[in-house]
FIKE-923308 format. One record per residue (C-alpha): residue in three letters; residue number from 1; x, y, z. Coordinates in Angstrom, 3 decimals, decimal comma. Example, Ala and Ser with C-alpha at 12.3 -4.5 7.8 and 13.67 -1.06 7.14 Angstrom:
<recs>
rec residu->ala&num->1&x->12,300&y->-4,500&z->7,800
rec residu->ser&num->2&x->13,670&y->-1,060&z->7,140
</recs>
This chain:
<recs>
rec residu->met&num->1&x->233,372&y->248,834&z->258,663
rec residu->arg&num->2&x->230,035&y->248,192&z->260,276
rec residu->ser&num->3&x->231,168&y->249,463&z->263,539
rec residu->val&num->4&x->232,142&y->252,890&z->261,639
rec residu->val&num->5&x->228,991&y->253,008&z->260,374
rec residu->val&num->6&x->227,081&y->252,793&z->263,304
rec residu->gly&num->7&x->229,452&y->255,239&z->265,024
rec residu->phe&num->8&x->228,582&y->257,597&z->262,569
rec residu->ala&num->9&x->225,112&y->257,007&z->263,177
rec residu->ala&num->10&x->225,660&y->257,606&z->266,916
rec residu->val&num->11&x->227,428&y->261,054&z->265,872
rec residu->leu&num->12&x->224,283&y->261,915&z->264,054
rec residu->val&num->13&x->221,715&y->261,501&z->266,815
rec residu->leu&num->14&x->223,848&y->263,559&z->268,918
rec residu->met&num->15&x->224,000&y->265,910&z->266,187
rec residu->gly&num->16&x->219,929&y->265,927&z->266,050
rec residu->ser&num->17&x->219,471&y->264,189&z->262,649
rec residu->pro&num->18&x->218,027&y->260,905&z->263,748
rec residu->ala&num->19&x->216,483&y->260,191&z->260,262
rec residu->arg&num->20&x->220,076&y->260,035&z->258,606
rec residu->ala&num->21&x->221,119&y->258,011&z->261,913
rec residu->glu&num->22&x->218,015&y->255,128&z->260,673
rec residu->glu&num->23&x->219,939&y->255,586&z->257,324
rec residu->ala&num->24&x->223,289&y->254,560&z->259,012
rec residu->val&num->25&x->221,460&y->251,762&z->261,166
rec residu->ala&num->26&x->219,707&y->250,368&z->257,949
rec residu->ala&num->27&x->223,361&y->250,825&z->256,260
rec residu->ser&num->28&x->224,467&y->248,565&z->259,104
rec residu->ala&num->29&x->222,198&y->245,734&z->258,992
rec residu->val&num->30&x->223,038&y->244,993&z->255,771
rec residu->leu&num->31&x->226,938&y->245,253&z->256,337
rec residu->ala&num->32&x->226,264&y->242,680&z->259,368
rec residu->thr&num->33&x->224,686&y->240,440&z->256,591
rec residu->thr&num->34&x->226,820&y->240,630&z->253,902
rec residu->ala&num->35&x->230,248&y->240,686&z->255,377
rec residu->pro&num->36&x->232,824&y->237,855&z->254,345
rec residu->ala&num->37&x->231,687&y->234,575&z->256,661
rec residu->glu&num->38&x->235,723&y->234,840&z->257,550
rec residu->thr&num->39&x->235,305&y->237,916&z->259,185
rec residu->leu&num->40&x->233,070&y->237,413&z->261,396
rec residu->asp&num->41&x->233,121&y->235,349&z->264,962
rec residu->pro&num->42&x->230,155&y->232,847&z->265,012
rec residu->ala&num->43&x->230,473&y->232,751&z->268,531
rec residu->ser&num->44&x->230,344&y->236,265&z->269,575
rec residu->lys&num->45&x->229,712&y->238,637&z->267,014
rec residu->pro&num->46&x->226,312&y->238,251&z->265,884
rec residu->ala&num->47&x->225,247&y->239,073&z->269,307
rec residu->ala&num->48&x->227,141&y->241,804&z->269,953
rec residu->ser&num->49&x->225,861&y->243,373&z->266,636
rec residu->glu&num->50&x->222,524&y->242,890&z->266,977
rec residu->gly&num->51&x->222,743&y->244,444&z->270,777
rec residu->ala&num->52&x->224,361&y->247,390&z->269,401
rec residu->ile&num->53&x->222,204&y->248,180&z->266,815
rec residu->ala&num->54&x->219,122&y->247,463&z->269,119
rec residu->lys&num->55&x->220,709&y->250,092&z->271,504
rec residu->leu&num->56&x->221,500&y->252,402&z->268,553
rec residu->gly&num->57&x->217,623&y->252,302&z->267,512
rec residu->ala&num->58&x->216,617&y->253,224&z->270,903
rec residu->val&num->59&x->219,041&y->256,342&z->271,253
rec residu->val&num->60&x->217,242&y->256,950&z->267,713
rec residu->ala&num->61&x->213,913&y->256,914&z->269,431
rec residu->thr&num->62&x->214,470&y->258,796&z->272,714
rec residu->asp&num->63&x->214,425&y->262,386&z->272,568
rec residu->ser&num->64&x->215,443&y->263,186&z->276,234
rec residu->ser&num->65&x->218,564&y->264,334&z->278,560
rec residu->ala&num->66&x->219,866&y->260,177&z->278,469
rec residu->thr&num->67&x->220,787&y->260,353&z->274,713
rec residu->leu&num->68&x->224,174&y->261,101&z->275,329
rec residu->leu&num->69&x->224,522&y->258,449&z->278,058
rec residu->met&num->70&x->223,020&y->255,559&z->275,581
rec residu->ala&num->71&x->225,189&y->256,873&z->273,102
rec residu->val&num->72&x->228,338&y->256,386&z->275,330
rec residu->ser&num->73&x->226,801&y->252,692&z->276,314
rec residu->leu&num->74&x->226,703&y->252,124&z->272,659
rec residu->ala&num->75&x->230,404&y->253,256&z->272,152
rec residu->gln&num->76&x->231,597&y->250,931&z->275,215
rec residu->asp&num->77&x->229,482&y->247,738&z->273,758
rec residu->leu&num->78&x->231,301&y->248,535&z->270,179
rec residu->ala&num->79&x->234,898&y->248,702&z->272,141
rec residu->lys&num->80&x->234,531&y->245,366&z->273,679
rec residu->pro&num->81&x->237,032&y->243,031&z->272,399
rec residu->pro&num->82&x->235,295&y->239,464&z->270,743
rec residu->leu&num->83&x->235,283&y->236,703&z->273,653
rec residu->pro&num->84&x->238,230&y->234,219&z->273,123
rec residu->pro&num->85&x->236,829&y->230,773&z->271,435
rec residu->pro&num->86&x->236,089&y->228,046&z->273,393
rec residu->asn&num->87&x->238,779&y->225,541&z->274,780
rec residu->thr&num->88&x->237,644&y->222,418&z->272,513
rec residu->leu&num->89&x->240,958&y->220,603&z->273,010
rec residu->val&num->90&x->242,198&y->219,712&z->276,288
rec residu->leu&num->91&x->245,409&y->218,344&z->277,049
rec residu->lys&num->92&x->245,816&y->216,920&z->280,953
rec residu->val&num->93&x->249,435&y->215,700&z->281,524
rec residu->asp&num->94&x->250,141&y->213,681&z->284,313
rec residu->leu&num->95&x->253,485&y->213,843&z->285,715
rec residu->arg&num->96&x->253,276&y->211,218&z->288,666
rec residu->ala&num->97&x->251,091&y->208,530&z->286,245
rec residu->gln&num->98&x->253,602&y->209,566&z->283,119
rec residu->asn&num->99&x->250,221&y->209,875&z->280,968
rec residu->val&num->100&x->248,745&y->212,355&z->278,729
rec residu->thr&num->101&x->244,704&y->212,740&z->278,648
rec residu->val&num->102&x->243,570&y->213,727&z->275,455
rec residu->met&num->103&x->240,096&y->215,280&z->275,991
rec residu->glu&num->104&x->238,110&y->217,041&z->272,721
rec residu->arg&num->105&x->234,938&y->218,680&z->273,526
rec residu->gly&num->106&x->234,355&y->217,285&z->277,226
rec residu->ala&num->107&x->235,017&y->213,654&z->276,333
rec residu->val&num->108&x->238,193&y->211,520&z->276,831
rec residu->lys&num->109&x->239,134&y->210,600&z->273,433
rec residu->phe&num->110&x->243,436&y->209,004&z->274,328
rec residu->val&num->111&x->245,167&y->208,177&z->277,312
rec residu->trp&num->112&x->248,396&y->207,785&z->275,944
rec residu->pro&num->113&x->252,036&y->206,988&z->277,926
rec residu->ile&num->114&x->254,432&y->209,581&z->277,994
rec residu->ser&num->115&x->257,863&y->210,491&z->278,834
rec residu->ser&num->116&x->258,437&y->213,734&z->281,088
rec residu->gly&num->117&x->261,282&y->216,037&z->282,386
rec residu->arg&num->118&x->263,817&y->213,105&z->284,573
rec residu->glu&num->119&x->265,683&y->214,364&z->287,677
rec residu->gly&num->120&x->267,037&y->217,790&z->287,260
rec residu->tyr&num->121&x->265,179&y->218,592&z->283,926
rec residu->ala&num->122&x->261,689&y->218,924&z->285,711
rec residu->thr&num->123&x->258,806&y->219,502&z->283,262
rec residu->gln&num->124&x->257,268&y->222,777&z->284,566
rec residu->thr&num->125&x->253,576&y->222,447&z->285,869
rec residu->gly&num->126&x->250,609&y->225,077&z->285,255
rec residu->thr&num->127&x->248,407&y->225,939&z->282,460
rec residu->phe&num->128&x->249,525&y->226,705&z->279,500
rec residu->gln&num->129&x->248,220&y->227,528&z->275,209
rec residu->pro&num->130&x->250,275&y->226,043&z->272,399
rec residu->gln&num->131&x->252,136&y->228,722&z->271,297
rec residu->trp&num->132&x->253,550&y->227,288&z->267,720
rec residu->thr&num->133&x->253,963&y->223,575&z->265,534
rec residu->ala&num->134&x->256,534&y->222,167&z->263,448
rec residu->arg&num->135&x->256,179&y->219,386&z->261,516
rec residu->met&num->136&x->260,134&y->218,336&z->262,001
rec residu->trp&num->137&x->262,492&y->220,413&z->264,581
rec residu->tyr&num->138&x->265,752&y->220,117&z->265,608
rec residu->ser&num->139&x->266,586&y->220,845&z->269,362
rec residu->arg&num->140&x->268,871&y->223,782&z->269,148
rec residu->gln&num->141&x->270,064&y->223,054&z->272,837
rec residu->trp&num->142&x->270,580&y->219,341&z->273,108
rec residu->asp&num->143&x->272,923&y->218,192&z->269,726
rec residu->met&num->144&x->270,198&y->219,152&z->267,015
rec residu->ala&num->145&x->268,282&y->216,077&z->268,190
rec residu->pro&num->146&x->265,330&y->215,708&z->266,008
rec residu->met&num->147&x->261,796&y->216,594&z->267,508
rec residu->pro&num->148&x->259,115&y->215,464&z->265,041
rec residu->his&num->149&x->255,307&y->216,508&z->265,380
rec residu->ala&num->150&x->256,554&y->218,905&z->267,604
rec residu->val&num->151&x->253,731&y->221,198&z->269,908
rec residu->phe&num->152&x->255,338&y->223,814&z->271,875
rec residu->phe&num->153&x->253,384&y->224,957&z->274,586
rec residu->asn&num->154&x->255,826&y->226,527&z->277,085
rec residu->arg&num->155&x->258,645&y->228,290&z->275,457
rec residu->gly&num->156&x->260,971&y->225,530&z->274,769
rec residu->thr&num->157&x->258,929&y->222,747&z->275,870
rec residu->ala&num->158&x->257,329&y->220,897&z->273,475
rec residu->phe&num->159&x->255,281&y->217,721&z->272,830
rec residu->his&num->160&x->256,727&y->215,658&z->270,496
rec residu->ala&num->161&x->257,764&y->212,142&z->268,952
rec residu->thr&num->162&x->260,588&y->209,827&z->270,492
rec residu->ser&num->163&x->262,436&y->206,875&z->269,441
rec residu->ala&num->164&x->263,077&y->205,760&z->273,076
rec residu->thr&num->165&x->259,861&y->204,186&z->273,098
rec residu->gly&num->166&x->260,955&y->201,559&z->275,795
rec residu->ser&num->167&x->261,205&y->204,708&z->278,103
rec residu->leu&num->168&x->257,173&y->205,755&z->278,279
rec residu->gly&num->169&x->255,790&y->205,455&z->281,089
rec residu->ser&num->170&x->258,911&y->206,949&z->282,738
rec residu->arg&num->171&x->260,407&y->210,260&z->283,453
rec residu->ala&num->172&x->263,561&y->210,393&z->280,761
rec residu->ser&num->173&x->263,210&y->213,705&z->279,047
rec residu->his&num->174&x->265,289&y->217,024&z->279,416
rec residu->gly&num->175&x->261,770&y->218,843&z->280,255
rec residu->cys&num->176&x->259,745&y->217,839&z->277,126
rec residu->ile&num->177&x->256,777&y->215,660&z->276,885
rec residu->arg&num->178&x->257,988&y->212,613&z->274,706
rec residu->leu&num->179&x->255,134&y->210,550&z->272,977
rec residu->ser&num->180&x->255,514&y->207,335&z->270,948
rec residu->pro&num->181&x->255,493&y->208,335&z->266,737
rec residu->gly&num->182&x->252,421&y->207,433&z->266,330
rec residu->asn&num->183&x->250,486&y->209,181&z->268,991
rec residu->ala&num->184&x->252,668&y->212,268&z->268,590
rec residu->ala&num->185&x->251,599&y->212,742&z->264,643
rec residu->lys&num->186&x->247,468&y->212,216&z->265,960
rec residu->leu&num->187&x->248,024&y->215,011&z->268,544
rec residu->tyr&num->188&x->249,718&y->217,335&z->265,968
rec residu->ala&num->189&x->246,774&y->216,416&z->263,867
rec residu->leu&num->190&x->244,641&y->217,051&z->266,560
rec residu->val&num->191&x->245,970&y->220,577&z->267,320
rec residu->his&num->192&x->246,056&y->221,533&z->263,734
rec residu->lys&num->193&x->242,522&y->220,511&z->264,068
rec residu->his&num->194&x->241,140&y->222,642&z->266,839
rec residu->gly&num->195&x->243,611&y->225,277&z->266,536
rec residu->leu&num->196&x->246,414&y->226,996&z->268,821
rec residu->glu&num->197&x->243,677&y->229,010&z->270,346
rec residu->ser&num->198&x->241,201&y->226,291&z->271,096
rec residu->thr&num->199&x->244,015&y->224,056&z->273,005
rec residu->lys&num->200&x->244,498&y->223,903&z->276,600
rec residu->val&num->201&x->247,361&y->221,992&z->277,830
rec residu->ile&num->202&x->247,242&y->221,488&z->281,513
rec residu->val&num->203&x->250,556&y->219,825&z->283,492
rec residu->his&num->204&x->250,368&y->218,836&z->286,986
rec residu->ser&num->205&x->251,130&y->216,256&z->289,625
rec residu->ala&num->206&x->254,667&y->217,249&z->289,813
rec residu->pro&num->207&x->256,639&y->214,448&z->291,108
rec residu->lys&num->208&x->258,854&y->215,072&z->294,023
rec residu->glu&num->209&x->262,528&y->215,474&z->293,485
rec residu->pro&num->210&x->265,202&y->213,588&z->295,604
rec residu->ala&num->211&x->266,495&y->215,658&z->298,421
rec residu->val&num->212&x->270,098&y->217,460&z->297,392
rec residu->ala&num->213&x->273,006&y->215,564&z->298,527
rec residu->lys&num->214&x->274,891&y->216,925&z->301,539
rec residu->arg&num->215&x->277,913&y->219,126&z->300,345
rec residu->lys&num->216&x->281,337&y->217,787&z->300,797
rec residu->ser&num->217&x->283,908&y->219,307&z->303,315
rec residu->lys&num->218&x->285,858&y->222,163&z->302,359
rec residu->ser&num->219&x->289,158&y->220,592&z->302,976
rec residu->tyr&num->220&x->288,194&y->217,572&z->300,901
rec residu->glu&num->221&x->287,330&y->220,041&z->297,953
rec residu->gln&num->222&x->290,741&y->221,846&z->298,485
rec residu->ala&num->223&x->292,271&y->218,345&z->298,440
rec residu->ser&num->224&x->290,660&y->217,212&z->295,022
rec residu->ala&num->225&x->291,692&y->220,733&z->293,388
rec residu->arg&num->226&x->295,184&y->220,236&z->294,258
rec residu->gln&num->227&x->295,049&y->216,449&z->293,151
rec residu->gly&num->228&x->293,543&y->217,732&z->289,582
rec residu->arg&num->229&x->295,742&y->220,761&z->289,436
rec residu->tyr&num->230&x->299,223&y->218,059&z->289,465
rec residu->gln&num->231&x->297,753&y->215,815&z->287,001
rec residu->gly&num->232&x->296,754&y->218,892&z->284,601
rec residu->gln&num->233&x->293,276&y->217,596&z->285,313
rec residu->val&num->234&x->289,940&y->219,468&z->286,544
rec residu->ala&num->235&x->288,326&y->217,836&z->289,548
rec residu->asp&num->236&x->286,133&y->215,523&z->287,933
rec residu->gly&num->237&x->288,605&y->213,971&z->286,156
rec residu->ser&num->238&x->288,487&y->215,192&z->282,579
rec residu->ser&num->239&x->291,113&y->217,438&z->280,732
rec residu->pro&num->240&x->290,009&y->221,579&z->280,440
rec residu->ser&num->241&x->290,040&y->221,471&z->276,672
rec residu->arg&num->242&x->287,741&y->218,426&z->277,188
rec residu->gln&num->243&x->285,419&y->220,025&z->279,716
rec residu->arg&num->244&x->284,789&y->223,090&z->277,287
rec residu->lys&num->245&x->283,690&y->220,788&z->274,309
rec residu->met&num->246&x->281,656&y->218,652&z->276,683
rec residu->arg&num->247&x->277,661&y->218,590&z->275,369
rec residu->pro&num->248&x->274,774&y->217,807&z->277,346
rec residu->thr&num->249&x->274,016&y->214,482&z->277,095
rec residu->gly&num->250&x->270,650&y->212,551&z->275,676
rec residu->gly&num->251&x->270,741&y->213,534&z->272,272
rec residu->ser&num->252&x->270,728&y->209,816&z->271,193
rec residu->ala&num->253&x->266,913&y->209,593&z->271,628
rec residu->trp&num->254&x->265,080&y->212,050&z->269,551
rec residu->gly&num->255&x->264,282&y->215,213&z->271,243
rec residu->phe&num->256&x->265,030&y->216,084&z->274,732
</recs>
């Protein structure tokens, strides 16, 4: 609403009505001070409003060929998006050390052991922002395994609690970051305290994956296939019907 009034004031200036423009500026200032608190961003909007109003005041007081340029500059200021909130909660995941460092406003608050993705299910490195959370989630990919206090930060990858606490400190998951139930609950509460937009997740130091085993010879594969057909089985020893019904393992522990 305030930006509409200020924009209207700029139009009045261009139309040669500085007196009415000054009234619009005054109305704009009143709106800026009486707007509901939840509509204002204390980190960015007051400074931007004061600067825009001051610039409009200069436009009103100016009677020269620069009036149009100043009005255009004012419009650009009003069109700028608000600055993003600062990252007050940073979660640094060290995949080699298998721990997460929780930093609140620049100070280390916790360092917890984790279990990240095991061989073949490596956790992706990079910088992320939490996207959504769930107090209790059930994995659609891994046998509906429960994922308490889940904080999703990279598509299906999340921090969440695990019942396999004996594996913490080593790679054991299908890509998620597992935490003990108590630590997962604390992390969930911290993320909600600071907000998703103010939380940053940094996943770094990916461990080296072992070299892929050398492919078996073509004659060996042909012999195995013939033996499988003779026994009514596939090459890995399970029947075709059984193979179709197999699901990924690992669902006994919470999450993936």
